[in-house]
PyMOL Python script that loads the backbone (N, CA, C, O; Angstrom):
from pymol import cmd

cmd.read_pdbstr("""\
ATOM      1  N   UNK A   1       4.130  61.332  11.978  1.00  0.00           N
ATOM      2  CA  UNK A   1       5.054  60.902  10.892  1.00  0.00           C
ATOM      3  C   UNK A   1       4.087  61.024   9.449  1.00  0.00           C
ATOM      4  O   UNK A   1       2.972  60.505   9.391  1.00  0.00           O
ATOM      5  N   UNK A   2       4.564  61.623   8.555  1.00  0.00           N
ATOM      6  CA  UNK A   2       3.792  61.758   7.340  1.00  0.00           C
ATOM      7  C   UNK A   2       4.372  60.491   6.450  1.00  0.00           C
ATOM      8  O   UNK A   2       5.518  60.043   6.428  1.00  0.00           O
ATOM      9  N   UNK A   3       3.203  60.067   5.727  1.00  0.00           N
ATOM     10  CA  UNK A   3       3.233  58.951   4.876  1.00  0.00           C
ATOM     11  C   UNK A   3       4.106  59.200   3.331  1.00  0.00           C
ATOM     12  O   UNK A   3       3.773  60.165   2.643  1.00  0.00           O
ATOM     13  N   UNK A   4       4.859  58.575   3.011  1.00  0.00           N
ATOM     14  CA  UNK A   4       5.482  58.781   1.596  1.00  0.00           C
ATOM     15  C   UNK A   4       4.836  57.646   0.869  1.00  0.00           C
ATOM     16  O   UNK A   4       4.675  56.549   1.404  1.00  0.00           O
ATOM     17  N   UNK A   5       4.464  57.921  -0.363  1.00  0.00           N
ATOM     18  CA  UNK A   5       3.867  56.925  -1.250  1.00  0.00           C
ATOM     19  C   UNK A   5       4.981  56.493  -2.215  1.00  0.00           C
ATOM     20  O   UNK A   5       5.437  57.237  -3.083  1.00  0.00           O
ATOM     21  N   UNK A   6       5.355  55.322  -2.012  1.00  0.00           N
ATOM     22  CA  UNK A   6       6.522  55.021  -3.107  1.00  0.00           C
ATOM     23  C   UNK A   6       5.882  53.942  -4.166  1.00  0.00           C
ATOM     24  O   UNK A   6       5.294  52.908  -3.849  1.00  0.00           O
ATOM     25  N   UNK A   7       6.091  54.339  -5.282  1.00  0.00           N
ATOM     26  CA  UNK A   7       5.513  53.448  -6.509  1.00  0.00           C
ATOM     27  C   UNK A   7       6.542  52.638  -6.870  1.00  0.00           C
ATOM     28  O   UNK A   7       7.729  52.962  -6.907  1.00  0.00           O
ATOM     29  N   UNK A   8       5.936  51.274  -7.211  1.00  0.00           N
ATOM     30  CA  UNK A   8       6.954  50.349  -7.645  1.00  0.00           C
ATOM     31  C   UNK A   8       7.863  50.532  -8.905  1.00  0.00           C
ATOM     32  O   UNK A   8       7.473  51.105  -9.922  1.00  0.00           O
ATOM     33  N   UNK A   9       9.016  50.034  -8.760  1.00  0.00           N
ATOM     34  CA  UNK A   9       9.865  50.426 -10.065  1.00  0.00           C
ATOM     35  C   UNK A   9       9.312  50.101 -11.402  1.00  0.00           C
ATOM     36  O   UNK A   9       8.788  48.991 -11.498  1.00  0.00           O
ATOM     37  N   UNK A  10       9.329  50.812 -12.383  1.00  0.00           N
ATOM     38  CA  UNK A  10       8.869  50.395 -13.645  1.00  0.00           C
ATOM     39  C   UNK A  10       9.561  49.213 -14.175  1.00  0.00           C
ATOM     40  O   UNK A  10      10.790  49.146 -14.146  1.00  0.00           O
ATOM     41  N   UNK A  11       8.797  48.241 -14.677  1.00  0.00           N
ATOM     42  CA  UNK A  11       9.290  46.873 -15.136  1.00  0.00           C
ATOM     43  C   UNK A  11      10.502  47.254 -16.355  1.00  0.00           C
ATOM     44  O   UNK A  11      10.412  48.153 -17.191  1.00  0.00           O
ATOM     45  N   UNK A  12      11.558  46.356 -16.189  1.00  0.00           N
ATOM     46  CA  UNK A  12      12.574  46.531 -17.129  1.00  0.00           C
ATOM     47  C   UNK A  12      12.099  45.947 -18.462  1.00  0.00           C
ATOM     48  O   UNK A  12      11.471  44.888 -18.438  1.00  0.00           O
ATOM     49  N   UNK A  13      12.376  46.619 -19.731  1.00  0.00           N
ATOM     50  CA  UNK A  13      12.212  46.027 -20.984  1.00  0.00           C
ATOM     51  C   UNK A  13      13.571  45.868 -21.644  1.00  0.00           C
ATOM     52  O   UNK A  13      14.440  46.728 -21.497  1.00  0.00           O
ATOM     53  N   UNK A  14      13.754  44.804 -22.348  1.00  0.00           N
ATOM     54  CA  UNK A  14      14.861  44.625 -23.072  1.00  0.00           C
ATOM     55  C   UNK A  14      14.468  44.618 -24.541  1.00  0.00           C
ATOM     56  O   UNK A  14      13.427  44.073 -24.908  1.00  0.00           O
ATOM     57  N   UNK A  15      15.394  45.292 -25.475  1.00  0.00           N
ATOM     58  CA  UNK A  15      15.024  45.103 -26.853  1.00  0.00           C
ATOM     59  C   UNK A  15      15.958  44.049 -27.417  1.00  0.00           C
ATOM     60  O   UNK A  15      17.129  43.816 -27.116  1.00  0.00           O
ATOM     61  N   UNK A  16      15.056  43.386 -28.432  1.00  0.00           N
ATOM     62  CA  UNK A  16      15.761  42.088 -28.941  1.00  0.00           C
ATOM     63  C   UNK A  16      15.195  42.147 -30.599  1.00  0.00           C
ATOM     64  O   UNK A  16      14.269  42.851 -31.002  1.00  0.00           O
ATOM     65  N   UNK A  17      15.885  41.365 -31.274  1.00  0.00           N
ATOM     66  CA  UNK A  17      15.381  41.103 -32.592  1.00  0.00           C
ATOM     67  C   UNK A  17      15.448  39.737 -33.061  1.00  0.00           C
ATOM     68  O   UNK A  17      16.387  38.984 -32.803  1.00  0.00           O
ATOM     69  N   UNK A  18      14.448  39.432 -33.748  1.00  0.00           N
ATOM     70  CA  UNK A  18      14.221  37.969 -34.153  1.00  0.00           C
ATOM     71  C   UNK A  18      15.010  37.804 -35.646  1.00  0.00           C
ATOM     72  O   UNK A  18      14.861  38.574 -36.595  1.00  0.00           O
ATOM     73  N   UNK A  19      15.838  36.672 -35.618  1.00  0.00           N
ATOM     74  CA  UNK A  19      16.564  36.361 -36.848  1.00  0.00           C
ATOM     75  C   UNK A  19      15.686  35.954 -37.799  1.00  0.00           C
ATOM     76  O   UNK A  19      15.875  36.233 -38.983  1.00  0.00           O
ATOM     77  N   UNK A  20      14.589  35.224 -37.365  1.00  0.00           N
ATOM     78  CA  UNK A  20      13.555  34.600 -38.371  1.00  0.00           C
ATOM     79  C   UNK A  20      12.820  35.545 -39.111  1.00  0.00           C
ATOM     80  O   UNK A  20      12.990  35.691 -40.322  1.00  0.00           O
ATOM     81  N   UNK A  21      11.851  36.320 -38.318  1.00  0.00           N
ATOM     82  CA  UNK A  21      11.100  37.332 -39.075  1.00  0.00           C
ATOM     83  C   UNK A  21      11.453  38.865 -39.093  1.00  0.00           C
ATOM     84  O   UNK A  21      10.758  39.759 -39.575  1.00  0.00           O
ATOM     85  N   UNK A  22      12.765  38.999 -38.424  1.00  0.00           N
ATOM     86  CA  UNK A  22      13.307  40.387 -38.476  1.00  0.00           C
ATOM     87  C   UNK A  22      12.530  41.374 -37.609  1.00  0.00           C
ATOM     88  O   UNK A  22      12.739  42.585 -37.694  1.00  0.00           O
ATOM     89  N   UNK A  23      11.632  40.849 -36.775  1.00  0.00           N
ATOM     90  CA  UNK A  23      10.668  41.842 -35.874  1.00  0.00           C
ATOM     91  C   UNK A  23      11.651  42.228 -34.839  1.00  0.00           C
ATOM     92  O   UNK A  23      12.428  41.381 -34.400  1.00  0.00           O
ATOM     93  N   UNK A  24      11.671  43.581 -34.376  1.00  0.00           N
ATOM     94  CA  UNK A  24      12.190  44.121 -33.384  1.00  0.00           C
ATOM     95  C   UNK A  24      11.272  44.263 -32.137  1.00  0.00           C
ATOM     96  O   UNK A  24      10.163  44.779 -32.273  1.00  0.00           O
ATOM     97  N   UNK A  25      11.664  43.858 -31.033  1.00  0.00           N
ATOM     98  CA  UNK A  25      10.597  43.819 -29.890  1.00  0.00           C
ATOM     99  C   UNK A  25      11.055  44.112 -28.649  1.00  0.00           C
ATOM    100  O   UNK A  25      12.255  43.985 -28.405  1.00  0.00           O
ATOM    101  N   UNK A  26      10.134  44.559 -27.660  1.00  0.00           N
ATOM    102  CA  UNK A  26      10.539  44.658 -26.373  1.00  0.00           C
ATOM    103  C   UNK A  26       9.997  43.573 -25.384  1.00  0.00           C
ATOM    104  O   UNK A  26       8.831  43.182 -25.336  1.00  0.00           O
ATOM    105  N   UNK A  27      11.064  43.139 -24.581  1.00  0.00           N
ATOM    106  CA  UNK A  27      10.608  41.823 -23.721  1.00  0.00           C
ATOM    107  C   UNK A  27      11.076  42.009 -22.311  1.00  0.00           C
ATOM    108  O   UNK A  27      12.204  42.317 -21.926  1.00  0.00           O
ATOM    109  N   UNK A  28      10.057  41.776 -21.656  1.00  0.00           N
ATOM    110  CA  UNK A  28      10.254  41.662 -20.305  1.00  0.00           C
ATOM    111  C   UNK A  28      11.302  40.696 -19.724  1.00  0.00           C
ATOM    112  O   UNK A  28      11.795  39.827 -20.443  1.00  0.00           O
ATOM    113  N   UNK A  29      11.635  40.829 -18.488  1.00  0.00           N
ATOM    114  CA  UNK A  29      12.510  39.828 -17.750  1.00  0.00           C
ATOM    115  C   UNK A  29      12.245  38.429 -17.849  1.00  0.00           C
ATOM    116  O   UNK A  29      13.011  37.500 -18.103  1.00  0.00           O
ATOM    117  N   UNK A  30      10.632  38.450 -17.523  1.00  0.00           N
ATOM    118  CA  UNK A  30      10.157  37.147 -17.524  1.00  0.00           C
ATOM    119  C   UNK A  30       9.985  36.536 -18.810  1.00  0.00           C
ATOM    120  O   UNK A  30       9.576  35.375 -18.835  1.00  0.00           O
ATOM    121  N   UNK A  31      10.259  37.200 -19.992  1.00  0.00           N
ATOM    122  CA  UNK A  31      10.152  36.535 -21.373  1.00  0.00           C
ATOM    123  C   UNK A  31      11.477  35.973 -21.702  1.00  0.00           C
ATOM    124  O   UNK A  31      11.576  35.142 -22.605  1.00  0.00           O
ATOM    125  N   UNK A  32      12.601  36.412 -20.963  1.00  0.00           N
ATOM    126  CA  UNK A  32      13.784  35.779 -21.387  1.00  0.00           C
ATOM    127  C   UNK A  32      14.516  34.842 -20.347  1.00  0.00           C
ATOM    128  O   UNK A  32      14.257  34.799 -19.145  1.00  0.00           O
ATOM    129  N   UNK A  33      15.353  34.191 -20.927  1.00  0.00           N
ATOM    130  CA  UNK A  33      16.182  33.224 -20.126  1.00  0.00           C
ATOM    131  C   UNK A  33      17.665  33.237 -20.444  1.00  0.00           C
ATOM    132  O   UNK A  33      18.043  33.298 -21.614  1.00  0.00           O
ATOM    133  N   UNK A  34      18.507  33.182 -19.433  1.00  0.00           N
ATOM    134  CA  UNK A  34      19.919  33.425 -19.520  1.00  0.00           C
ATOM    135  C   UNK A  34      20.648  32.189 -19.034  1.00  0.00           C
ATOM    136  O   UNK A  34      20.519  31.774 -17.882  1.00  0.00           O
ATOM    137  N   UNK A  35      21.438  31.600 -19.971  1.00  0.00           N
ATOM    138  CA  UNK A  35      22.229  30.314 -19.552  1.00  0.00           C
ATOM    139  C   UNK A  35      23.764  30.883 -19.491  1.00  0.00           C
ATOM    140  O   UNK A  35      24.228  31.479 -20.463  1.00  0.00           O
ATOM    141  N   UNK A  36      24.467  30.686 -18.397  1.00  0.00           N
ATOM    142  CA  UNK A  36      25.861  30.841 -18.374  1.00  0.00           C
ATOM    143  C   UNK A  36      26.588  29.618 -18.268  1.00  0.00           C
ATOM    144  O   UNK A  36      26.416  28.850 -17.322  1.00  0.00           O
ATOM    145  N   UNK A  37      27.501  29.373 -19.322  1.00  0.00           N
ATOM    146  CA  UNK A  37      28.273  28.434 -19.337  1.00  0.00           C
ATOM    147  C   UNK A  37      29.659  28.572 -19.161  1.00  0.00           C
ATOM    148  O   UNK A  37      30.055  29.696 -18.853  1.00  0.00           O
ATOM    149  N   UNK A  38      30.587  27.554 -19.307  1.00  0.00           N
ATOM    150  CA  UNK A  38      31.944  27.714 -19.024  1.00  0.00           C
ATOM    151  C   UNK A  38      32.676  28.495 -20.016  1.00  0.00           C
ATOM    152  O   UNK A  38      33.814  28.860 -19.719  1.00  0.00           O
ATOM    153  N   UNK A  39      32.196  28.796 -21.127  1.00  0.00           N
ATOM    154  CA  UNK A  39      32.659  29.583 -22.187  1.00  0.00           C
ATOM    155  C   UNK A  39      31.695  30.450 -22.934  1.00  0.00           C
ATOM    156  O   UNK A  39      30.475  30.390 -22.782  1.00  0.00           O
ATOM    157  N   UNK A  40      32.318  31.263 -23.753  1.00  0.00           N
ATOM    158  CA  UNK A  40      31.305  32.102 -24.666  1.00  0.00           C
ATOM    159  C   UNK A  40      30.370  31.456 -25.412  1.00  0.00           C
ATOM    160  O   UNK A  40      29.224  31.896 -25.503  1.00  0.00           O
ATOM    161  N   UNK A  41      30.761  30.366 -26.009  1.00  0.00           N
ATOM    162  CA  UNK A  41      30.013  29.432 -26.960  1.00  0.00           C
ATOM    163  C   UNK A  41      28.848  28.842 -26.126  1.00  0.00           C
ATOM    164  O   UNK A  41      27.825  28.532 -26.737  1.00  0.00           O
ATOM    165  N   UNK A  42      28.910  28.652 -24.746  1.00  0.00           N
ATOM    166  CA  UNK A  42      27.758  28.101 -24.100  1.00  0.00           C
ATOM    167  C   UNK A  42      27.180  28.981 -23.110  1.00  0.00           C
ATOM    168  O   UNK A  42      26.591  28.548 -22.120  1.00  0.00           O
ATOM    169  N   UNK A  43      27.351  30.310 -23.381  1.00  0.00           N
ATOM    170  CA  UNK A  43      26.830  31.368 -22.579  1.00  0.00           C
ATOM    171  C   UNK A  43      25.665  32.114 -23.660  1.00  0.00           C
ATOM    172  O   UNK A  43      26.029  32.648 -24.708  1.00  0.00           O
ATOM    173  N   UNK A  44      24.423  32.061 -23.282  1.00  0.00           N
ATOM    174  CA  UNK A  44      23.468  32.662 -24.378  1.00  0.00           C
ATOM    175  C   UNK A  44      22.249  33.010 -23.616  1.00  0.00           C
ATOM    176  O   UNK A  44      22.097  32.645 -22.450  1.00  0.00           O
ATOM    177  N   UNK A  45      21.353  33.734 -24.286  1.00  0.00           N
ATOM    178  CA  UNK A  45      20.217  34.131 -23.856  1.00  0.00           C
ATOM    179  C   UNK A  45      19.055  33.603 -24.857  1.00  0.00           C
ATOM    180  O   UNK A  45      19.294  33.392 -26.047  1.00  0.00           O
ATOM    181  N   UNK A  46      17.941  33.431 -24.349  1.00  0.00           N
ATOM    182  CA  UNK A  46      16.868  32.913 -25.412  1.00  0.00           C
ATOM    183  C   UNK A  46      15.475  33.474 -25.010  1.00  0.00           C
ATOM    184  O   UNK A  46      15.196  33.823 -23.863  1.00  0.00           O
ATOM    185  N   UNK A  47      14.612  33.525 -26.098  1.00  0.00           N
ATOM    186  CA  UNK A  47      13.379  33.843 -25.875  1.00  0.00           C
ATOM    187  C   UNK A  47      12.442  33.292 -26.931  1.00  0.00           C
ATOM    188  O   UNK A  47      12.968  32.720 -27.886  1.00  0.00           O
ATOM    189  N   UNK A  48      11.238  33.381 -26.887  1.00  0.00           N
ATOM    190  CA  UNK A  48      10.233  33.300 -27.938  1.00  0.00           C
ATOM    191  C   UNK A  48       9.836  34.461 -28.681  1.00  0.00           C
ATOM    192  O   UNK A  48       9.423  35.413 -28.019  1.00  0.00           O
ATOM    193  N   UNK A  49       9.885  34.575 -30.036  1.00  0.00           N
ATOM    194  CA  UNK A  49       9.626  35.770 -30.548  1.00  0.00           C
ATOM    195  C   UNK A  49       8.039  35.949 -30.519  1.00  0.00           C
ATOM    196  O   UNK A  49       7.206  35.074 -30.757  1.00  0.00           O
ATOM    197  N   UNK A  50       7.819  37.230 -30.186  1.00  0.00           N
ATOM    198  CA  UNK A  50       6.208  37.469 -29.854  1.00  0.00           C
ATOM    199  C   UNK A  50       5.462  37.470 -31.228  1.00  0.00           C
ATOM    200  O   UNK A  50       4.313  37.081 -31.438  1.00  0.00           O
ATOM    201  N   UNK A  51       6.329  37.975 -32.092  1.00  0.00           N
ATOM    202  CA  UNK A  51       5.540  38.183 -33.626  1.00  0.00           C
ATOM    203  C   UNK A  51       5.497  36.815 -34.280  1.00  0.00           C
ATOM    204  O   UNK A  51       4.405  36.495 -34.750  1.00  0.00           O
ATOM    205  N   UNK A  52       6.430  36.013 -34.382  1.00  0.00           N
ATOM    206  CA  UNK A  52       6.193  34.540 -35.309  1.00  0.00           C
ATOM    207  C   UNK A  52       6.314  33.357 -34.368  1.00  0.00           C
ATOM    208  O   UNK A  52       5.982  32.233 -34.746  1.00  0.00           O
ATOM    209  N   UNK A  53       6.759  33.576 -33.209  1.00  0.00           N
ATOM    210  CA  UNK A  53       6.812  32.364 -32.288  1.00  0.00           C
ATOM    211  C   UNK A  53       7.935  31.400 -32.518  1.00  0.00           C
ATOM    212  O   UNK A  53       7.882  30.230 -32.142  1.00  0.00           O
ATOM    213  N   UNK A  54       8.817  31.860 -33.064  1.00  0.00           N
ATOM    214  CA  UNK A  54      10.384  31.096 -33.160  1.00  0.00           C
ATOM    215  C   UNK A  54      10.835  31.097 -31.972  1.00  0.00           C
ATOM    216  O   UNK A  54      10.426  31.935 -31.169  1.00  0.00           O
ATOM    217  N   UNK A  55      11.691  30.235 -31.654  1.00  0.00           N
ATOM    218  CA  UNK A  55      12.430  29.861 -30.496  1.00  0.00           C
ATOM    219  C   UNK A  55      13.956  30.630 -30.738  1.00  0.00           C
ATOM    220  O   UNK A  55      14.592  30.117 -31.658  1.00  0.00           O
ATOM    221  N   UNK A  56      14.493  31.544 -30.192  1.00  0.00           N
ATOM    222  CA  UNK A  56      15.520  32.315 -30.474  1.00  0.00           C
ATOM    223  C   UNK A  56      16.453  32.187 -29.609  1.00  0.00           C
ATOM    224  O   UNK A  56      16.096  32.285 -28.435  1.00  0.00           O
ATOM    225  N   UNK A  57      17.606  31.986 -29.831  1.00  0.00           N
ATOM    226  CA  UNK A  57      19.030  31.760 -28.864  1.00  0.00           C
ATOM    227  C   UNK A  57      20.104  32.563 -29.537  1.00  0.00           C
ATOM    228  O   UNK A  57      20.469  32.364 -30.695  1.00  0.00           O
ATOM    229  N   UNK A  58      20.615  33.537 -28.693  1.00  0.00           N
ATOM    230  CA  UNK A  58      21.678  34.389 -29.135  1.00  0.00           C
ATOM    231  C   UNK A  58      22.833  34.398 -28.120  1.00  0.00           C
ATOM    232  O   UNK A  58      22.642  34.268 -26.911  1.00  0.00           O
ATOM    233  N   UNK A  59      24.058  34.562 -28.689  1.00  0.00           N
ATOM    234  CA  UNK A  59      25.131  34.504 -27.728  1.00  0.00           C
ATOM    235  C   UNK A  59      25.055  35.587 -26.647  1.00  0.00           C
ATOM    236  O   UNK A  59      24.302  36.523 -26.916  1.00  0.00           O
ATOM    237  N   UNK A  60      25.712  35.631 -25.450  1.00  0.00           N
ATOM    238  CA  UNK A  60      25.627  36.572 -24.501  1.00  0.00           C
ATOM    239  C   UNK A  60      27.114  36.800 -23.922  1.00  0.00           C
ATOM    240  O   UNK A  60      27.743  35.928 -23.323  1.00  0.00           O
ATOM    241  N   UNK A  61      27.622  38.208 -24.213  1.00  0.00           N
ATOM    242  CA  UNK A  61      28.963  38.358 -23.786  1.00  0.00           C
ATOM    243  C   UNK A  61      28.815  38.816 -22.481  1.00  0.00           C
ATOM    244  O   UNK A  61      27.723  38.712 -21.921  1.00  0.00           O
ATOM    245  N   UNK A  62      29.972  39.411 -21.815  1.00  0.00           N
ATOM    246  CA  UNK A  62      29.923  39.804 -20.404  1.00  0.00           C
ATOM    247  C   UNK A  62      28.983  40.963 -20.301  1.00  0.00           C
ATOM    248  O   UNK A  62      28.476  41.091 -19.187  1.00  0.00           O
ATOM    249  N   UNK A  63      28.643  41.817 -21.189  1.00  0.00           N
ATOM    250  CA  UNK A  63      27.973  43.101 -20.905  1.00  0.00           C
ATOM    251  C   UNK A  63      26.549  42.583 -21.118  1.00  0.00           C
ATOM    252  O   UNK A  63      25.721  42.995 -20.306  1.00  0.00           O
ATOM    253  N   UNK A  64      26.164  41.826 -21.983  1.00  0.00           N
ATOM    254  CA  UNK A  64      24.754  41.323 -21.979  1.00  0.00           C
ATOM    255  C   UNK A  64      24.388  40.567 -20.651  1.00  0.00           C
ATOM    256  O   UNK A  64      23.306  40.766 -20.098  1.00  0.00           O
ATOM    257  N   UNK A  65      25.334  39.683 -20.152  1.00  0.00           N
ATOM    258  CA  UNK A  65      24.990  38.990 -19.026  1.00  0.00           C
ATOM    259  C   UNK A  65      24.773  39.837 -17.872  1.00  0.00           C
ATOM    260  O   UNK A  65      23.875  39.563 -17.076  1.00  0.00           O
ATOM    261  N   UNK A  66      25.650  41.013 -17.690  1.00  0.00           N
ATOM    262  CA  UNK A  66      25.574  41.968 -16.733  1.00  0.00           C
ATOM    263  C   UNK A  66      24.171  42.560 -16.821  1.00  0.00           C
ATOM    264  O   UNK A  66      23.470  42.690 -15.818  1.00  0.00           O
ATOM    265  N   UNK A  67      23.804  42.892 -17.959  1.00  0.00           N
ATOM    266  CA  UNK A  67      22.417  43.749 -18.067  1.00  0.00           C
ATOM    267  C   UNK A  67      21.360  42.876 -17.765  1.00  0.00           C
ATOM    268  O   UNK A  67      20.503  43.193 -16.940  1.00  0.00           O
ATOM    269  N   UNK A  68      21.344  41.710 -18.414  1.00  0.00           N
ATOM    270  CA  UNK A  68      20.171  40.762 -18.247  1.00  0.00           C
ATOM    271  C   UNK A  68      20.108  40.290 -16.521  1.00  0.00           C
ATOM    272  O   UNK A  68      19.018  40.312 -15.949  1.00  0.00           O
ATOM    273  N   UNK A  69      21.147  39.946 -15.911  1.00  0.00           N
ATOM    274  CA  UNK A  69      21.096  39.688 -14.476  1.00  0.00           C
ATOM    275  C   UNK A  69      20.729  40.816 -13.496  1.00  0.00           C
ATOM    276  O   UNK A  69      20.180  40.664 -12.404  1.00  0.00           O
ATOM    277  N   UNK A  70      21.127  41.994 -14.073  1.00  0.00           N
ATOM    278  CA  UNK A  70      20.917  43.248 -13.511  1.00  0.00           C
ATOM    279  C   UNK A  70      19.460  43.469 -13.298  1.00  0.00           C
ATOM    280  O   UNK A  70      18.927  43.778 -12.232  1.00  0.00           O
ATOM    281  N   UNK A  71      18.764  43.230 -14.688  1.00  0.00           N
ATOM    282  CA  UNK A  71      17.301  43.746 -14.814  1.00  0.00           C
ATOM    283  C   UNK A  71      16.387  42.379 -14.528  1.00  0.00           C
ATOM    284  O   UNK A  71      15.241  42.271 -14.966  1.00  0.00           O
ATOM    285  N   UNK A  72      17.017  41.399 -13.772  1.00  0.00           N
ATOM    286  CA  UNK A  72      16.035  40.408 -13.269  1.00  0.00           C
ATOM    287  C   UNK A  72      15.655  39.135 -14.122  1.00  0.00           C
ATOM    288  O   UNK A  72      14.769  38.332 -13.831  1.00  0.00           O
ATOM    289  N   UNK A  73      16.467  39.092 -15.208  1.00  0.00           N
ATOM    290  CA  UNK A  73      16.294  37.814 -16.027  1.00  0.00           C
ATOM    291  C   UNK A  73      16.645  36.427 -15.268  1.00  0.00           C
ATOM    292  O   UNK A  73      17.692  36.342 -14.625  1.00  0.00           O
ATOM    293  N   UNK A  74      15.788  35.403 -15.358  1.00  0.00           N
ATOM    294  CA  UNK A  74      16.107  34.240 -14.829  1.00  0.00           C
ATOM    295  C   UNK A  74      17.352  33.671 -15.435  1.00  0.00           C
ATOM    296  O   UNK A  74      17.538  33.770 -16.647  1.00  0.00           O
ATOM    297  N   UNK A  75      18.232  33.067 -14.630  1.00  0.00           N
ATOM    298  CA  UNK A  75      19.570  32.679 -14.772  1.00  0.00           C
ATOM    299  C   UNK A  75      19.801  31.068 -14.575  1.00  0.00           C
ATOM    300  O   UNK A  75      19.572  30.530 -13.492  1.00  0.00           O
ATOM    301  N   UNK A  76      20.219  30.432 -15.583  1.00  0.00           N
ATOM    302  CA  UNK A  76      20.801  29.075 -15.286  1.00  0.00           C
ATOM    303  C   UNK A  76      22.200  28.874 -15.512  1.00  0.00           C
ATOM    304  O   UNK A  76      22.727  29.081 -16.605  1.00  0.00           O
ATOM    305  N   UNK A  77      22.835  28.457 -14.452  1.00  0.00           N
ATOM    306  CA  UNK A  77      24.265  28.301 -14.398  1.00  0.00           C
ATOM    307  C   UNK A  77      24.476  26.786 -14.962  1.00  0.00           C
ATOM    308  O   UNK A  77      23.933  25.831 -14.406  1.00  0.00           O
ATOM    309  N   UNK A  78      25.227  26.657 -15.999  1.00  0.00           N
ATOM    310  CA  UNK A  78      25.608  25.396 -16.524  1.00  0.00           C
ATOM    311  C   UNK A  78      26.848  24.922 -16.102  1.00  0.00           C
ATOM    312  O   UNK A  78      27.878  25.575 -16.275  1.00  0.00           O
ATOM    313  N   UNK A  79      26.819  23.716 -15.505  1.00  0.00           N
ATOM    314  CA  UNK A  79      28.149  23.146 -14.957  1.00  0.00           C
ATOM    315  C   UNK A  79      28.596  22.180 -15.885  1.00  0.00           C
ATOM    316  O   UNK A  79      27.829  21.442 -16.503  1.00  0.00           O
ATOM    317  N   UNK A  80      30.232  22.171 -16.029  1.00  0.00           N
ATOM    318  CA  UNK A  80      30.773  21.197 -16.534  1.00  0.00           C
ATOM    319  C   UNK A  80      30.851  19.892 -15.891  1.00  0.00           C
ATOM    320  O   UNK A  80      30.965  19.823 -14.667  1.00  0.00           O
ATOM    321  N   UNK A  81      30.799  18.815 -16.648  1.00  0.00           N
ATOM    322  CA  UNK A  81      30.883  17.370 -15.867  1.00  0.00           C
ATOM    323  C   UNK A  81      32.379  16.846 -16.030  1.00  0.00           C
ATOM    324  O   UNK A  81      32.723  15.736 -15.626  1.00  0.00           O
ATOM    325  N   UNK A  82      33.145  17.650 -16.591  1.00  0.00           N
ATOM    326  CA  UNK A  82      34.654  17.203 -16.466  1.00  0.00           C
ATOM    327  C   UNK A  82      35.389  17.152 -15.251  1.00  0.00           C
ATOM    328  O   UNK A  82      36.565  16.788 -15.255  1.00  0.00           O
TER     329      UNK A  82
END
""", "prot")
cmd.dss("prot")
cmd.show_as("cartoon", "prot")
cmd.util.cbc("prot")
cmd.orient("prot")
């Protein structure tokens, strides 16, 4: 049986922009966090800008949630206490 060398998949990079310094950056899945809440208002992703160090929080619609979860971003599901 001949051996096949399988290389690991390339890391997924996500493009994001910082509203503070306007920097455009590429972030790994480990640099992002996704919070999924009960509404659009409580569903967002966050990261720390690698250029200026600002904490950034942006809304995440269905497509963004799909891309981030598919790319291995850590996800926190927020539960309602109602």
